C-alpha positions as CSV (number, residue, x, y, z in Angstrom):
1,M,0.0,0.0,0.0
2,T,1.1,3.6,-0.6
3,Y,2.3,6.1,2.0
4,V,0.7,9.5,2.2
5,D,2.0,12.8,3.6
6,G,-0.9,15.1,4.3
7,F,-1.0,18.9,4.9
8,I,-3.5,21.4,6.0
9,I,-2.6,25.1,5.8
10,A,-4.2,28.6,5.9
11,V,-3.3,30.7,2.9
12,P,-4.2,34.4,2.5
13,T,-7.1,34.3,0.1
14,A,-5.5,37.3,-1.8
15,R,-2.4,35.1,-2.5
16,K,-4.2,32.2,-4.2
17,E,-2.2,32.6,-7.4
18,D,1.1,32.8,-5.5
19,Y,0.2,29.6,-3.7
20,I,-0.6,27.8,-6.9
21,A,2.7,29.0,-8.4
22,H,4.6,27.9,-5.4
23,A,3.0,24.5,-5.4
24,A,3.7,24.2,-9.2
25,L,7.4,24.7,-8.5
26,A,7.5,22.3,-5.6
27,A,5.5,19.4,-7.1
28,P,8.1,18.3,-9.7
29,A,10.8,18.1,-7.0
30,F,8.7,15.5,-5.1
31,R,8.0,13.6,-8.4
32,R,11.7,13.5,-9.3
33,H,12.4,11.9,-6.0
34,G,9.7,9.2,-6.2
35,A,6.4,10.7,-5.4
36,L,3.6,9.1,-7.3
37,R,1.2,12.0,-7.0
38,V,1.1,15.5,-5.6
39,V,-2.3,17.1,-5.0
40,E,-3.0,20.7,-3.9
41,T,-6.5,21.8,-3.1
42,W,-8.2,25.1,-2.4
43,G,-10.9,25.2,0.2
44,D,-14.4,25.6,-1.3
45,D,-16.9,24.0,1.1
46,V,-15.2,23.9,4.5
47,P,-17.8,24.4,7.1
48,A,-17.2,25.6,10.7
49,G,-17.7,22.8,13.2
50,K,-19.2,23.0,16.7
51,V,-16.1,21.5,18.5
52,T,-13.3,21.6,15.9
53,D,-12.8,22.1,12.2
54,F,-10.2,22.8,9.5
55,Q,-10.1,26.5,10.2
56,R,-9.4,26.1,13.9
57,S,-6.7,23.4,13.2
58,V,-4.6,26.1,11.4
59,Q,-5.9,29.2,13.2
60,A,-7.3,30.5,9.9
61,T,-8.6,34.1,9.8
62,D,-11.5,35.5,7.8
63,E,-8.9,36.6,5.2
64,E,-7.5,33.1,4.7
65,T,-8.6,30.0,2.9
66,V,-7.9,26.5,4.2
67,C,-5.9,24.3,1.8
68,F,-5.6,20.5,2.0
69,S,-2.8,18.8,0.2
70,W,-1.2,15.4,0.0
71,I,1.7,13.6,-1.6
72,E,1.4,9.9,-2.4
73,W,4.5,7.7,-2.3
74,P,4.9,4.1,-3.2
75,D,6.0,3.3,0.4
76,K,7.4,4.9,3.5
77,A,11.0,3.9,2.6
78,T,10.8,5.8,-0.7
79,R,9.4,8.9,1.2
80,D,12.0,8.7,3.9
81,A,14.9,8.5,1.4
82,A,13.4,11.3,-0.8
83,M,12.6,13.9,1.8
84,P,16.2,15.1,2.6
85,K,16.9,15.3,-1.2
86,V,13.6,17.2,-1.8
87,F,14.3,19.7,1.0
88,E,17.9,20.3,-0.3
89,E,16.5,20.9,-3.8
90,M,13.8,23.2,-2.4
91,E,16.4,25.5,-0.9
92,T,17.6,26.4,-4.4
93,L,14.2,26.2,-6.1
94,M,12.4,28.4,-3.6
95,K,15.1,30.9,-3.0
96,D,13.2,33.6,-4.9
97,H,9.7,32.1,-4.1
98,P,9.0,32.2,-0.3
99,M,6.1,30.3,1.0
100,P,2.9,32.4,0.6
101,F,1.6,31.3,4.0
102,D,2.6,30.9,7.6
103,G,4.4,27.5,7.8
104,Q,4.3,27.5,11.6
105,R,0.5,27.0,11.4
106,M,0.7,24.1,9.0
107,V,-0.6,20.7,10.2
108,Y,1.1,17.7,8.6
109,G,1.8,14.1,9.1
110,G,2.6,10.8,7.4
111,F,0.0,8.1,7.0
112,Q,0.1,4.4,6.0
113,S,-2.7,3.4,3.6
114,V,-5.1,0.9,5.1
115,L,-7.8,1.0,2.4
116,D,-7.6,2.2,-1.2
117,D,-10.8,1.4,-3.0
């Protein structure tokens, strides 16, 4: 089964195009190092919850949109081997393209697939 890195971030709504451009630069680096798929999404129907929700998870403001993204890998070993190479490559790639969001509020984690139907 595949391995998935998932991310939730709050992006200033006014910087949507910057976010897409940033993601378009980053995705090929992940693919070059073994990622099967890189998916970036822009929140469209993200309701507020009564106890918790996506907005609270990243402390999103009214001027921000919650984005949900994931990277699919063939397995955890491929991901673990790739990540140092990807981050090294990103230092050069993103030198003139800083993240258009507050990375400190990003929620992320690695997940083992248990069902893929």
